[in-house]
C-alpha positions as CSV (number, residue, x, y, z in Angstrom):
1,M,49.1,-39.0,-6.6
2,T,47.0,-40.0,-9.5
3,L,45.9,-38.1,-12.6
4,D,42.5,-37.5,-11.1
5,D,44.2,-35.5,-8.3
6,I,45.5,-32.9,-10.7
7,D,43.0,-30.1,-11.2
8,A,43.1,-27.4,-13.9
9,K,44.9,-24.9,-11.5
10,N,47.7,-27.3,-10.8
11,M,48.1,-28.4,-14.4
12,L,48.3,-24.8,-15.5
13,R,50.9,-24.0,-12.9
14,G,53.0,-27.0,-13.9
15,K,52.8,-26.0,-17.6
16,Q,53.8,-22.4,-16.7
17,L,56.8,-23.8,-14.9
18,G,57.8,-25.5,-18.1
19,F,56.9,-29.1,-17.4
20,S,56.1,-31.2,-20.5
21,D,53.3,-33.7,-20.6
22,L,55.9,-36.4,-20.7
23,Q,57.6,-35.0,-17.5
24,I,54.3,-34.8,-15.7
25,S,53.6,-38.4,-16.6
26,S,56.9,-39.5,-15.2
27,L,56.2,-37.6,-12.0
28,L,53.1,-39.8,-11.6
29,L,55.4,-42.8,-11.5
30,G,54.7,-43.9,-15.0
31,S,51.2,-44.9,-14.2
32,Y,50.0,-42.7,-17.1
33,G,51.4,-42.0,-20.5
34,E,52.1,-38.7,-22.2
35,N,48.9,-39.0,-24.2
36,D,46.8,-39.5,-21.0
37,I,48.2,-36.2,-19.6
38,R,47.6,-34.4,-22.9
39,T,44.0,-35.6,-23.1
40,K,43.4,-34.5,-19.5
41,R,45.0,-31.1,-20.1
42,L,43.0,-30.4,-23.2
43,G,39.7,-31.6,-21.6
44,Y,39.3,-29.1,-18.8
45,A,35.9,-27.4,-18.9
46,S,37.4,-23.9,-18.3
47,G,39.1,-24.1,-21.6
48,A,42.1,-26.1,-22.8
49,I,45.5,-25.4,-21.5
50,S,47.4,-25.2,-24.8
51,P,50.8,-24.0,-25.8
52,F,51.4,-20.8,-27.7
53,V,54.3,-19.1,-29.4
54,K,55.7,-15.6,-28.8
55,Q,57.8,-13.7,-31.3
56,I,60.6,-11.8,-29.7
57,D,62.4,-9.0,-31.5
58,T,66.1,-9.7,-30.9
59,L,67.4,-7.0,-33.2
60,A,66.0,-4.0,-31.3
61,A,63.6,-3.1,-34.2
62,E,66.6,-2.5,-36.5
63,Y,65.2,-5.2,-38.9
64,P,61.9,-7.1,-38.8
65,A,62.2,-10.2,-36.5
66,Q,62.0,-13.4,-38.4
67,I,62.8,-15.9,-35.6
68,I,60.0,-17.4,-33.5
69,Y,61.0,-18.5,-30.0
70,I,59.0,-20.9,-28.0
């Protein structure tokens, strides 16, 4: 499999499953670097597949949550 074989749907699914750009590059047998995967991921026409951060309230609203979990 090459980098050209990975479409936006498969890249999104891989990222949702928690694969990093580095892990995806190693799955492609090291033919591509982490930056190649990142460039491909950010370049999809339907919009970039980018990370985001969610804030989780771990104190059951007793105090305002200050910790951000990724």
